[in-house]
MINU-314576 format. One line per field, with one value per atom (N, C-alpha, C): residue in one letter; atom name; x, y, z. Coordinates in steps of 0.2 Angstrom, whole numbers, padded with zeros to 4 digits. Last residue first. Layout:
tikol <- [A,...]
zapa <- [CA,...]
xx <- [X,...]
yy <- [Y,...]
zz <- [Z,...]
//
This chain:
tikol <- [A,A,A,T,T,T,S,S,S,S,S,S,A,A,A,T,T,T,C,C,C,P,P,P,Q,Q,Q,L,L,L,C,C,C,W,W,W,A,A,A,A,A,A,T,T,T,L,L,L,E,E,E,Q,Q,Q,N,N,N,R,R,R,L,L,L,S,S,S,Y,Y,Y,I,I,I,L,L,L,R,R,R,N,N,N,L,L,L,A,A,A,P,P,P,P,P,P,V,V,V,V,V,V,S,S,S,Y,Y,Y,L,L,L,V,V,V,S,S,S,L,L,L,V,V,V,L,L,L,D,D,D,L,L,L,S,S,S,P,P,P,S,S,S,S,S,S,I,I,I,S,S,S,P,P,P,P,P,P,P,P,P,F,F,F,L,L,L,S,S,S,V,V,V,V,V,V,A,A,A,L,L,L,H,H,H,P,P,P,L,L,L,C,C,C,T,T,T,F,F,F,F,F,F,A,A,A,K,K,K,H,H,H,R,R,R,G,G,G,Q,Q,Q,E,E,E,S,S,S,P,P,P,I,I,I,R,R,R,L,L,L,V,V,V,A,A,A,R,R,R,F,F,F,I,I,I,Q,Q,Q,V,V,V,Y,Y,Y,S,S,S,F,F,F,I,I,I,I,I,I,F,F,F,V,V,V,F,F,F,C,C,C,G,G,G,F,F,F,V,V,V,L,L,L,C,C,C,A,A,A,S,S,S,F,F,F,L,L,L,L,L,L,G,G,G,L,L,L,E,E,E,R,R,R,L,L,L,Y,Y,Y,T,T,T,H,H,H,S,S,S,F,F,F,S,S,S,L,L,L,K,K,K,L,L,L,I,I,I,Q,Q,Q,P,P,P,V,V,V,E,E,E,C,C,C,Y,Y,Y,F,F,F,Q,Q,Q,D,D,D,L,L,L,A,A,A,S,S,S,G,G,G,Q,Q,Q,C,C,C,L,L,L,P,P,P,L,L,L,S,S,S,F,F,F,T,T,T,N,N,N,A,A,A,T,T,T,H,H,H,V,V,V,L,L,L,S,S,S,Y,Y,Y,L,L,L,F,F,F,G,G,G,S,S,S,A,A,A,W,W,W,A,A,A,A,A,A,A,A,A,A,A,A,M,M,M,H,H,H,A,A,A,C,C,C,T,T,T,R,R,R,S,S,S,G,G,G,L,L,L,L,L,L,T,T,T,G,G,G,Y,Y,Y,H,H,H,L,L,L,P,P,P,K,K,K,C,C,C,I,I,I,S,S,S,V,V,V,Y,Y,Y,R,R,R,D,D,D,Y,Y,Y,C,C,C,M,M,M,I,I,I,T,T,T,L,L,L,L,L,L,S,S,S,Y,Y,Y,E,E,E,T,T,T,E,E,E,I,I,I,F,F,F,F,F,F,L,L,L,F,F,F,F,F,F,F,F,F,V,V,V,Q,Q,Q,A,A,A,A,A,A,C,C,C,G,G,G,S,S,S,Y,Y,Y,S,S,S,I,I,I,N,N,N,R,R,R,T,T,T,D,D,D,W,W,W,L,L,L,C,C,C,N,N,N,H,H,H,M,M,M,A,A,A,K,K,K,P,P,P,L,L,L,T,T,T,T,T,T,C,C,C,I,I,I,C,C,C,G,G,G,L,L,L,D,D,D,S,S,S,L,L,L,A,A,A,L,L,L,N,N,N,L,L,L,L,L,L,F,F,F,F,F,F,F,F,F,M,M,M,P,P,P,T,T,T,H,H,H,L,L,L,H,H,H,H,H,H,G,G,G,C,C,C,A,A,A,V,V,V,T,T,T,S,S,S,I,I,I,I,I,I,L,L,L,G,G,G,K,K,K,G,G,G,L,L,L,L,L,L,A,A,A,A,A,A,L,L,L,S,S,S,I,I,I,G,G,G,L,L,L,F,F,F,L,L,L,C,C,C,F,F,F,H,H,H,L,L,L,L,L,L,Q,Q,Q,L,L,L,Q,Q,Q,Q,Q,Q,T,T,T,D,D,D,A,A,A,L,L,L,A,A,A,L,L,L,L,L,L,L,L,L,F,F,F,H,H,H,N,N,N,I,I,I,S,S,S,S,S,S,S,S,S,N,N,N,S,S,S,V,V,V,Q,Q,Q,R,R,R,A,A,A]
zapa <- [N,CA,C,N,CA,C,N,CA,C,N,CA,C,N,CA,C,N,CA,C,N,CA,C,N,CA,C,N,CA,C,N,CA,C,N,CA,C,N,CA,C,N,CA,C,N,CA,C,N,CA,C,N,CA,C,N,CA,C,N,CA,C,N,CA,C,N,CA,C,N,CA,C,N,CA,C,N,CA,C,N,CA,C,N,CA,C,N,CA,C,N,CA,C,N,CA,C,N,CA,C,N,CA,C,N,CA,C,N,CA,C,N,CA,C,N,CA,C,N,CA,C,N,CA,C,N,CA,C,N,CA,C,N,CA,C,N,CA,C,N,CA,C,N,CA,C,N,CA,C,N,CA,C,N,CA,C,N,CA,C,N,CA,C,N,CA,C,N,CA,C,N,CA,C,N,CA,C,N,CA,C,N,CA,C,N,CA,C,N,CA,C,N,CA,C,N,CA,C,N,CA,C,N,CA,C,N,CA,C,N,CA,C,N,CA,C,N,CA,C,N,CA,C,N,CA,C,N,CA,C,N,CA,C,N,CA,C,N,CA,C,N,CA,C,N,CA,C,N,CA,C,N,CA,C,N,CA,C,N,CA,C,N,CA,C,N,CA,C,N,CA,C,N,CA,C,N,CA,C,N,CA,C,N,CA,C,N,CA,C,N,CA,C,N,CA,C,N,CA,C,N,CA,C,N,CA,C,N,CA,C,N,CA,C,N,CA,C,N,CA,C,N,CA,C,N,CA,C,N,CA,C,N,CA,C,N,CA,C,N,CA,C,N,CA,C,N,CA,C,N,CA,C,N,CA,C,N,CA,C,N,CA,C,N,CA,C,N,CA,C,N,CA,C,N,CA,C,N,CA,C,N,CA,C,N,CA,C,N,CA,C,N,CA,C,N,CA,C,N,CA,C,N,CA,C,N,CA,C,N,CA,C,N,CA,C,N,CA,C,N,CA,C,N,CA,C,N,CA,C,N,CA,C,N,CA,C,N,CA,C,N,CA,C,N,CA,C,N,CA,C,N,CA,C,N,CA,C,N,CA,C,N,CA,C,N,CA,C,N,CA,C,N,CA,C,N,CA,C,N,CA,C,N,CA,C,N,CA,C,N,CA,C,N,CA,C,N,CA,C,N,CA,C,N,CA,C,N,CA,C,N,CA,C,N,CA,C,N,CA,C,N,CA,C,N,CA,C,N,CA,C,N,CA,C,N,CA,C,N,CA,C,N,CA,C,N,CA,C,N,CA,C,N,CA,C,N,CA,C,N,CA,C,N,CA,C,N,CA,C,N,CA,C,N,CA,C,N,CA,C,N,CA,C,N,CA,C,N,CA,C,N,CA,C,N,CA,C,N,CA,C,N,CA,C,N,CA,C,N,CA,C,N,CA,C,N,CA,C,N,CA,C,N,CA,C,N,CA,C,N,CA,C,N,CA,C,N,CA,C,N,CA,C,N,CA,C,N,CA,C,N,CA,C,N,CA,C,N,CA,C,N,CA,C,N,CA,C,N,CA,C,N,CA,C,N,CA,C,N,CA,C,N,CA,C,N,CA,C,N,CA,C,N,CA,C,N,CA,C,N,CA,C,N,CA,C,N,CA,C,N,CA,C,N,CA,C,N,CA,C,N,CA,C,N,CA,C,N,CA,C,N,CA,C,N,CA,C,N,CA,C,N,CA,C,N,CA,C,N,CA,C,N,CA,C,N,CA,C,N,CA,C,N,CA,C,N,CA,C,N,CA,C,N,CA,C,N,CA,C,N,CA,C,N,CA,C,N,CA,C,N,CA,C,N,CA,C,N,CA,C,N,CA,C,N,CA,C,N,CA,C,N,CA,C,N,CA,C,N,CA,C,N,CA,C,N,CA,C,N,CA,C,N,CA,C,N,CA,C,N,CA,C,N,CA,C,N,CA,C,N,CA,C,N,CA,C,N,CA,C,N,CA,C,N,CA,C,N,CA,C,N,CA,C,N,CA,C,N,CA,C,N,CA,C,N,CA,C,N,CA,C,N,CA,C,N,CA,C,N,CA,C,N,CA,C,N,CA,C,N,CA,C,N,CA,C,N,CA,C,N,CA,C,N,CA,C,N,CA,C,N,CA,C,N,CA,C,N,CA,C,N,CA,C,N,CA,C,N,CA,C,N,CA,C,N,CA,C,N,CA,C,N,CA,C,N,CA,C,N,CA,C,N,CA,C,N,CA,C,N,CA,C,N,CA,C,N,CA,C,N,CA,C,N,CA,C,N,CA,C,N,CA,C,N,CA,C,N,CA,C,N,CA,C,N,CA,C,N,CA,C,N,CA,C,N,CA,C,N,CA,C,N,CA,C,N,CA,C,N,CA,C,N,CA,C,N,CA,C,N,CA,C,N,CA,C,N,CA,C]
xx <- [0064,0069,0066,0057,0055,0059,0062,0055,0053,0074,0074,0067,0077,0073,0072,0075,0079,0074,0075,0072,0076,0076,0079,0076,0069,0067,0070,0074,0074,0072,0074,0079,0080,0062,0069,0074,0053,0054,0060,0053,0055,0057,0047,0054,0057,0035,0039,0046,0029,0030,0035,0030,0034,0035,0028,0026,0031,0034,0028,0026,0045,0046,0040,0038,0042,0043,0030,0027,0031,0041,0035,0031,0050,0052,0046,0042,0045,0047,0038,0033,0036,0048,0047,0042,0049,0055,0054,0036,0039,0045,0035,0031,0034,0047,0046,0042,0044,0050,0049,0033,0035,0041,0029,0024,0027,0041,0038,0033,0043,0048,0045,0032,0033,0038,0036,0030,0030,0046,0047,0042,0039,0044,0046,0030,0027,0033,0038,0035,0032,0042,0047,0044,0030,0034,0039,0015,0022,0026,0002,0003,0011,0002,0003,0005,-0006,-0003,-0003,-0010,-0007,-0004,-0006,-0010,-0007,0003,0001,-0003,0004,0002,0000,0007,0012,0010,-0005,-0004,0002,-0003,-0008,-0007,0007,0009,0004,0000,0006,0008,-0010,-0012,-0006,-0003,-0007,-0008,0003,0007,0003,-0009,-0005,0000,-0016,-0018,-0013,-0011,-0011,-0013,-0013,-0006,-0006,-0026,-0025,-0018,-0025,-0030,-0028,-0017,-0015,-0019,-0025,-0018,-0016,-0036,-0037,-0030,-0030,-0033,-0034,-0026,-0021,-0024,-0038,-0034,-0028,-0053,-0046,-0042,-0065,-0065,-0058,-0068,-0064,-0063,-0074,-0078,-0074,-0064,-0066,-0070,-0064,-0058,-0060,-0075,-0075,-0069,-0072,-0078,-0078,-0061,-0060,-0066,-0068,-0063,-0062,-0077,-0080,-0074,-0067,-0072,-0075,-0061,-0057,-0062,-0070,-0068,-0065,-0072,-0077,-0075,-0059,-0061,-0067,-0058,-0053,-0056,-0069,-0069,-0064,-0064,-0070,-0071,-0053,-0052,-0058,-0059,-0054,-0053,-0066,-0069,-0065,-0056,-0061,-0065,-0050,-0046,-0051,-0060,-0057,-0053,-0064,-0069,-0065,-0052,-0055,-0060,-0051,-0045,-0048,-0062,-0061,-0056,-0060,-0066,-0065,-0048,-0048,-0054,-0054,-0048,-0048,-0063,-0065,-0060,-0055,-0060,-0062,-0048,-0044,-0049,-0059,-0055,-0051,-0064,-0068,-0064,-0050,-0054,-0058,-0042,-0046,-0052,-0025,-0031,-0035,-0013,-0018,-0025,0001,-0005,-0010,0010,0012,0007,0003,0004,0007,0003,-0003,-0002,0015,0014,0008,0013,0018,0017,0003,0001,0006,0011,0005,0004,0029,0023,0017,0044,0038,0032,0055,0052,0046,0058,0063,0061,0049,0049,0055,0044,0047,0046,0049,0045,0048,0049,0053,0048,0045,0045,0049,0032,0039,0039,0018,0023,0030,0009,0010,0015,0004,0008,0010,-0012,-0007,-0003,-0015,-0016,-0010,-0012,-0016,-0017,-0005,-0001,-0005,-0016,-0011,-0007,-0024,-0027,-0021,-0015,-0017,-0020,-0013,-0007,-0010,-0026,-0022,-0016,-0029,-0033,-0029,-0018,-0019,-0023,-0019,-0013,-0015,-0032,-0031,-0025,-0029,-0034,-0033,-0019,-0018,-0023,-0026,-0020,-0018,-0035,-0038,-0032,-0027,-0031,-0033,-0022,-0018,-0021,-0035,-0030,-0025,-0039,-0043,-0039,-0029,-0030,-0034,-0033,-0026,-0026,-0046,-0045,-0038,-0043,-0047,-0046,-0035,-0032,-0036,-0044,-0038,-0035,-0053,-0056,-0050,-0045,-0048,-0050,-0043,-0037,-0039,-0055,-0052,-0046,-0061,-0055,-0051,-0073,-0073,-0067,-0069,-0074,-0074,-0060,-0058,-0063,-0067,-0061,-0060,-0078,-0079,-0073,-0074,-0076,-0077,-0070,-0065,-0067,-0075,-0079,-0074,-0067,-0074,-0078,-0054,-0055,-0063,-0053,-0050,-0052,-0060,-0063,-0060,-0051,-0058,-0061,-0040,-0040,-0047,-0045,-0042,-0042,-0047,-0053,-0051,-0034,-0039,-0045,-0030,-0027,-0031,-0037,-0039,-0036,-0031,-0038,-0040,-0018,-0019,-0026,-0021,-0019,-0020,-0024,-0029,-0027,-0011,-0017,-0023,-0004,-0002,-0008,-0010,-0011,-0009,-0006,-0013,-0014,0008,0005,-0002,0009,0011,0008,0003,0001,0003,0010,0003,0001,0023,0022,0015,0020,0022,0021,0016,0012,0013,0027,0021,0016,0037,0038,0031,0032,0033,0033,0033,0026,0027,0047,0043,0036,0051,0053,0049,0046,0043,0045,0053,0046,0043,0068,0064,0057,0075,0071,0067,0088,0084,0081,0098,0090,0086,0114,0109,0102,0125,0123,0119,0127,0129,0128,0121,0128,0131,0108,0112,0120,0103,0103,0108,0103,0107,0108,0094,0101,0105,0082,0085,0092,0081,0082,0085,0080,0085,0087,0068,0074,0080,0055,0057,0065,0054,0051,0054,0059,0062,0060,0049,0056,0060,0037,0038,0045,0041,0039,0040,0042,0048,0047,0029,0034,0040,0023,0021,0026,0029,0030,0029,0024,0031,0033,0010,0012,0020,0011,0009,0011,0015,0019,0018,0004,0010,0015,-0006,-0006,0000,0000,-0001,-0002,-0001,0006,0005,-0015,-0011,-0004,-0019,-0021,-0017,-0005,-0011,-0013,0008,0003,-0004,0017,0016,0011,0020,0016,0014,0029,0022,0017,0040,0038,0030,0043,0046,0043,0036,0035,0037,0040,0033,0032,0054,0052,0045,0054,0057,0055,0048,0045,0048,0057,0049,0047,0069,0068,0061,0065,0067,0067,0063,0057,0059,0076,0070,0065,0084,0085,0079,0077,0078,0080,0079,0072,0072,0092,0089,0082,0095,0098,0094,0088,0086,0089,0094,0087,0085,0107,0106,0099,0104,0107,0106,0100,0095,0098,0112,0106,0101,0121,0122,0116,0114,0115,0116,0115,0109,0109,0129,0126,0119,0130,0133,0131,0125,0122,0124,0134,0127,0124,0144,0145,0139,0140,0141,0142,0126,0133,0134,0113,0116,0123,0100,0106,0109,0090,0090,0095,0082,0089,0088,0068,0071,0077,0069,0067,0071,0063,0068,0066,0059,0057,0063,0058,0061,0058,0051,0055,0058,0037,0041,0045,0027,0033,0038,0016,0021,0027,0010,0014,0019,0011,0008,0012,0012,0015,0012,0006,0004,0008,0011,0012,0011,0002,0006,0006,0004,0000,0004]
yy <- [0376,0381,0388,0367,0368,0374,0365,0368,0370,0359,0366,0369,0346,0349,0357,0337,0340,0343,0326,0327,0330,0335,0330,0332,0339,0340,0335,0337,0344,0345,0324,0328,0335,0318,0315,0320,0327,0327,0324,0323,0330,0330,0310,0311,0318,0314,0309,0310,0321,0324,0320,0312,0318,0321,0296,0301,0307,0286,0289,0295,0281,0284,0288,0277,0283,0286,0265,0271,0278,0257,0258,0265,0256,0259,0261,0251,0257,0260,0238,0243,0250,0229,0234,0239,0221,0224,0230,0216,0220,0224,0209,0214,0219,0199,0204,0210,0190,0194,0200,0182,0184,0189,0181,0182,0185,0177,0183,0185,0165,0170,0177,0158,0160,0165,0157,0162,0163,0148,0154,0159,0137,0140,0147,0134,0136,0139,0130,0136,0139,0118,0123,0130,0111,0113,0118,0115,0113,0115,0120,0112,0111,0132,0131,0123,0144,0137,0136,0158,0155,0148,0169,0164,0160,0184,0178,0174,0201,0195,0190,0211,0207,0201,0219,0214,0209,0228,0223,0217,0236,0232,0226,0242,0238,0233,0248,0243,0238,0258,0254,0247,0265,0262,0257,0270,0265,0262,0280,0274,0268,0292,0291,0284,0289,0288,0288,0294,0287,0285,0307,0303,0296,0311,0312,0308,0308,0305,0305,0316,0309,0305,0329,0327,0319,0328,0329,0327,0328,0322,0323,0334,0335,0329,0329,0331,0332,0313,0319,0322,0301,0307,0313,0292,0293,0299,0292,0295,0296,0286,0293,0296,0273,0276,0284,0270,0271,0274,0269,0274,0276,0259,0265,0271,0249,0250,0257,0250,0252,0253,0245,0251,0254,0231,0236,0243,0227,0227,0232,0228,0232,0232,0220,0227,0231,0207,0210,0218,0206,0206,0209,0206,0211,0212,0194,0200,0206,0184,0186,0192,0184,0186,0188,0180,0186,0189,0168,0173,0180,0160,0161,0167,0160,0163,0165,0153,0159,0163,0141,0145,0152,0136,0137,0142,0134,0139,0141,0125,0131,0136,0114,0116,0123,0112,0114,0117,0109,0115,0117,0097,0103,0109,0088,0090,0096,0078,0083,0085,0073,0075,0080,0070,0067,0069,0082,0079,0076,0088,0083,0080,0098,0092,0086,0108,0104,0098,0114,0110,0106,0119,0114,0110,0129,0124,0118,0138,0134,0128,0137,0140,0135,0142,0138,0141,0143,0146,0142,0136,0139,0143,0120,0128,0130,0107,0109,0117,0101,0105,0107,0086,0090,0094,0078,0085,0089,0065,0067,0075,0063,0062,0065,0067,0060,0058,0077,0077,0070,0083,0078,0078,0101,0095,0090,0112,0108,0101,0120,0117,0112,0126,0122,0118,0133,0128,0123,0143,0138,0132,0149,0146,0141,0154,0149,0146,0162,0157,0152,0172,0167,0161,0178,0174,0169,0184,0179,0175,0193,0187,0182,0201,0197,0191,0206,0202,0198,0213,0208,0203,0223,0218,0212,0230,0226,0221,0235,0231,0227,0243,0237,0232,0253,0248,0242,0259,0256,0251,0264,0259,0255,0272,0266,0261,0282,0278,0272,0287,0283,0279,0293,0287,0283,0303,0297,0291,0311,0307,0302,0307,0311,0307,0303,0301,0305,0310,0302,0299,0323,0321,0313,0325,0327,0324,0321,0317,0319,0326,0323,0320,0330,0336,0333,0318,0323,0328,0305,0310,0315,0299,0299,0304,0302,0303,0303,0299,0305,0307,0287,0293,0299,0278,0279,0286,0279,0282,0283,0274,0281,0283,0261,0265,0273,0257,0257,0261,0257,0262,0262,0246,0252,0258,0236,0237,0244,0237,0239,0240,0233,0240,0242,0220,0224,0231,0215,0215,0219,0218,0221,0221,0209,0216,0220,0197,0199,0206,0198,0198,0200,0199,0204,0204,0186,0193,0198,0177,0178,0184,0179,0180,0181,0176,0183,0184,0162,0167,0174,0156,0156,0161,0159,0161,0161,0152,0159,0162,0139,0141,0149,0138,0137,0140,0139,0144,0144,0128,0134,0140,0118,0118,0125,0125,0122,0123,0121,0126,0123,0115,0115,0121,0115,0116,0116,0123,0119,0120,0131,0125,0120,0144,0138,0131,0152,0153,0147,0146,0147,0147,0148,0141,0141,0162,0158,0151,0166,0168,0164,0160,0158,0160,0168,0161,0158,0181,0180,0173,0181,0181,0179,0181,0175,0175,0192,0186,0180,0203,0201,0194,0205,0203,0200,0207,0202,0200,0219,0213,0207,0228,0226,0220,0228,0226,0224,0235,0228,0224,0247,0243,0236,0251,0250,0246,0253,0248,0246,0264,0257,0251,0273,0272,0265,0273,0271,0269,0278,0271,0269,0291,0288,0280,0295,0294,0290,0296,0292,0290,0305,0298,0294,0315,0314,0307,0322,0319,0319,0329,0322,0319,0340,0341,0334,0336,0337,0338,0323,0328,0330,0313,0320,0325,0302,0304,0311,0301,0303,0305,0299,0304,0306,0287,0293,0299,0278,0279,0286,0279,0280,0282,0274,0281,0283,0261,0266,0273,0256,0256,0261,0256,0260,0261,0249,0256,0260,0237,0240,0248,0233,0234,0238,0232,0237,0239,0222,0229,0234,0211,0214,0221,0210,0212,0215,0207,0213,0215,0194,0200,0207,0187,0188,0194,0186,0189,0191,0180,0187,0190,0168,0172,0179,0163,0165,0169,0161,0166,0168,0151,0158,0163,0141,0143,0150,0140,0142,0145,0135,0141,0144,0123,0128,0135,0115,0117,0122,0115,0109,0110,0127,0124,0118,0128,0132,0130,0116,0119,0122,0118,0116,0120,0113,0118,0116,0103,0103,0107,0106,0105,0105,0099,0103,0101,0091,0096,0101,0082,0085,0091,0079,0075,0077,0088,0090,0085,0082,0088,0090,0064,0071,0077,0052,0056,0063,0037,0044,0048,0023,0026,0034,0011,0018,0021,-0006,0000,0006]
zz <- [0031,0034,0034,0025,0032,0035,0013,0013,0021,0015,0014,0014,0017,0022,0021,0002,0007,0012,-0011,-0005,0000,-0027,-0022,-0015,-0040,-0033,-0029,-0053,-0050,-0043,-0057,-0059,-0055,-0051,-0050,-0051,-0056,-0049,-0047,-0069,-0067,-0060,-0068,-0071,-0069,-0063,-0059,-0061,-0074,-0067,-0063,-0085,-0085,-0078,-0087,-0083,-0082,-0094,-0097,-0093,-0087,-0093,-0096,-0075,-0075,-0082,-0079,-0076,-0077,-0084,-0088,-0085,-0073,-0079,-0083,-0062,-0061,-0068,-0068,-0066,-0066,-0069,-0075,-0073,-0058,-0060,-0065,-0056,-0051,-0054,-0069,-0068,-0062,-0068,-0073,-0071,-0057,-0057,-0062,-0058,-0051,-0051,-0071,-0066,-0060,-0078,-0080,-0074,-0071,-0070,-0072,-0076,-0068,-0067,-0089,-0087,-0080,-0088,-0091,-0089,-0082,-0079,-0081,-0093,-0086,-0082,-0102,-0103,-0097,-0096,-0098,-0099,-0095,-0089,-0091,-0103,-0104,-0098,-0098,-0098,-0099,-0086,-0093,-0093,-0075,-0076,-0083,-0074,-0069,-0070,-0088,-0085,-0080,-0084,-0088,-0085,-0084,-0079,-0084,-0092,-0090,-0086,-0093,-0099,-0097,-0083,-0082,-0087,-0089,-0083,-0082,-0100,-0101,-0095,-0094,-0098,-0099,-0087,-0083,-0087,-0098,-0093,-0089,-0105,-0108,-0103,-0100,-0098,-0100,-0105,-0098,-0096,-0119,-0116,-0109,-0120,-0121,-0118,-0118,-0113,-0114,-0128,-0122,-0117,-0140,-0139,-0131,-0138,-0138,-0136,-0139,-0133,-0132,-0152,-0147,-0140,-0159,-0159,-0154,-0150,-0153,-0153,-0145,-0151,-0154,-0137,-0137,-0144,-0139,-0140,-0139,-0137,-0144,-0145,-0123,-0127,-0134,-0120,-0118,-0122,-0124,-0127,-0126,-0116,-0123,-0127,-0104,-0105,-0112,-0105,-0104,-0105,-0107,-0112,-0111,-0095,-0101,-0107,-0086,-0085,-0092,-0090,-0091,-0090,-0088,-0094,-0095,-0074,-0078,-0085,-0070,-0068,-0072,-0074,-0077,-0076,-0066,-0073,-0076,-0053,-0055,-0062,-0054,-0053,-0055,-0057,-0062,-0061,-0044,-0050,-0056,-0036,-0035,-0041,-0041,-0041,-0040,-0040,-0047,-0047,-0026,-0030,-0037,-0022,-0020,-0024,-0029,-0031,-0028,-0022,-0030,-0032,-0009,-0011,-0018,-0012,-0009,-0011,-0015,-0020,-0018,-0003,-0009,-0015,0005,0006,0000,0001,-0001,0001,-0006,-0001,-0003,-0013,-0017,-0012,-0013,-0009,-0013,-0017,-0021,-0018,-0019,-0015,-0019,-0026,-0022,-0018,-0033,-0037,-0032,-0023,-0024,-0028,-0026,-0020,-0020,-0038,-0038,-0031,-0035,-0040,-0039,-0026,-0024,-0029,-0025,-0029,-0027,-0020,-0018,-0021,-0035,-0028,-0026,-0046,-0042,-0036,-0048,-0049,-0044,-0045,-0052,-0053,-0030,-0033,-0040,-0020,-0025,-0029,-0010,-0008,-0014,-0012,-0011,-0009,-0013,-0019,-0018,-0004,-0005,-0010,0009,0003,0002,0014,0015,0008,0017,0013,0014,0023,0027,0024,0014,0019,0024,0007,0004,0009,0017,0013,0010,0021,0026,0023,0009,0013,0018,0006,0001,0005,0017,0015,0011,0017,0023,0021,0004,0006,0012,0006,0000,0002,0017,0017,0012,0011,0017,0018,0000,-0001,0005,0007,0002,0001,0013,0017,0013,0003,0007,0011,-0002,-0007,-0002,0009,0007,0002,0009,0015,0013,-0003,-0002,0003,0001,-0005,-0005,0011,0012,0007,0005,0010,0011,-0004,-0007,-0002,0005,0000,-0002,0010,0014,0010,-0001,0002,0007,-0015,-0009,-0006,-0027,-0025,-0020,-0029,-0029,-0026,-0028,-0024,-0023,-0038,-0031,-0026,-0049,-0048,-0040,-0056,-0049,-0046,-0068,-0063,-0056,-0075,-0072,-0067,-0078,-0073,-0070,-0087,-0088,-0084,-0083,-0090,-0091,-0069,-0072,-0079,-0068,-0065,-0068,-0074,-0077,-0074,-0067,-0074,-0076,-0055,-0055,-0062,-0059,-0057,-0057,-0061,-0067,-0065,-0048,-0053,-0059,-0044,-0041,-0045,-0051,-0052,-0049,-0045,-0052,-0054,-0032,-0033,-0041,-0034,-0032,-0033,-0038,-0043,-0041,-0027,-0033,-0038,-0018,-0017,-0023,-0024,-0024,-0022,-0022,-0029,-0029,-0008,-0012,-0019,-0004,-0001,-0006,-0011,-0013,-0010,-0005,-0012,-0014,0009,0007,-0001,0008,0011,0008,0002,-0002,0001,0011,0004,0001,0022,0023,0016,0017,0019,0019,0016,0010,0011,0029,0024,0018,0034,0037,0032,0027,0027,0029,0018,0024,0023,0003,0007,0012,-0007,-0001,0001,-0017,-0019,-0013,-0021,-0017,-0019,-0024,-0028,-0024,-0019,-0015,-0018,-0029,-0027,-0023,-0030,-0036,-0034,-0018,-0020,-0026,-0017,-0012,-0015,-0027,-0027,-0023,-0021,-0028,-0029,-0010,-0009,-0016,-0016,-0012,-0011,-0025,-0028,-0023,-0017,-0022,-0023,-0009,-0007,-0011,-0016,-0010,-0007,-0026,-0028,-0022,-0018,-0023,-0024,-0012,-0008,-0012,-0022,-0018,-0014,-0026,-0031,-0027,-0015,-0017,-0021,-0017,-0011,-0012,-0029,-0028,-0022,-0025,-0030,-0030,-0017,-0014,-0019,-0027,-0021,-0018,-0035,-0037,-0032,-0026,-0028,-0031,-0026,-0020,-0021,-0039,-0036,-0029,-0040,-0045,-0042,-0030,-0030,-0034,-0025,-0029,-0029,-0021,-0017,-0020,-0029,-0031,-0026,-0022,-0028,-0031,-0013,-0010,-0016,-0013,-0017,-0016,-0004,-0003,-0007,-0009,-0002,0000,-0022,-0021,-0013,-0019,-0023,-0022,-0012,-0009,-0013,-0021,-0015,-0012,-0033,-0033,-0026,-0027,-0030,-0030,-0023,-0018,-0021,-0036,-0031,-0026,-0041,-0045,-0040,-0032,-0034,-0037,-0032,-0026,-0027,-0046,-0043,-0037,-0047,-0051,-0048,-0038,-0037,-0041,-0044,-0038,-0036,-0057,-0057,-0050,-0052,-0056,-0056,-0046,-0042,-0046,-0057,-0052,-0047,-0064,-0067,-0062,-0055,-0057,-0060,-0054,-0048,-0050,-0067,-0065,-0059,-0067,-0072,-0070,-0057,-0056,-0061,-0065,-0059,-0057,-0075,-0077,-0070,-0067,-0071,-0073,-0062,-0057,-0061,-0072,-0071,-0066,-0074,-0072,-0070,-0068,-0072,-0070,-0058,-0065,-0070,-0049,-0051,-0058,-0039,-0046,-0047,-0022,-0027,-0034,-0010,-0015,-0021,0007,0000,-0004,0024,0018,0012,0032,0035,0030,0033,0028,0031,0042,0042,0037,0040,0046,0046,0029,0028,0034,0030,0032,0030,0017,0022,0024,0014,0013,0019,0006,0012,0011,-0003,-0003,0003,0000,0000,0000]
//
């Protein structure tokens, strides 16, 4: 008879080795290190600039600051352990470390998706209801929306982490991924309990709801843009939405049948959006670029 091992009997997992040779492992380490340093520099620059630039204390930049924080969280959750494994040529991650990685990764990713949904609403109000922008997106309302995004990320992560690590694992401890990912952990279990189905249903409803809201909002936005009489006005309105659309489009489907393609997309899903959000938004936003060049954070305003 097959011996079923409980999750509590597993004290570590084996992550996927990204390369077979030490030289390629070091190459992956250098690549991840470069991505990490670029992300830390870029996000830190956004956070400090928005926090110190009083003229940037608007809803769009407030949500961009929160997005930068969630991006930093995503990068710091997955890459440090992957870099450690590449540098020391190991695959191990402890059971508690894997659970923590799952929790924080889901927390930051879901928070980021919620923030992108909120930023879509910000674009909708600014283009479709510009006269009511200050009323609909006041400072208190923005704070409540951001808090709701972080709270939804926490709840989503808590439910999925508890659900995932409560299932009995029957097929060893090797994961076909360079970080602890829920679908890979579920593959180690034969269990089809109602908790697993409930978790999947909760995830599907949340993601589908955000997706429908984004699609509906952009239908209204594009209808409003097409009604703008001047061509210059239409271009300006459209390009204010372009960074948001570019970031949303970077989120791929959660699972692919091909293991190699699934690995590539998982890198896109966990690393590329957090790393590129700063670039996409900053290149398009003249106010933020000007603030970097002309307004260093000093205490001169209080002198």
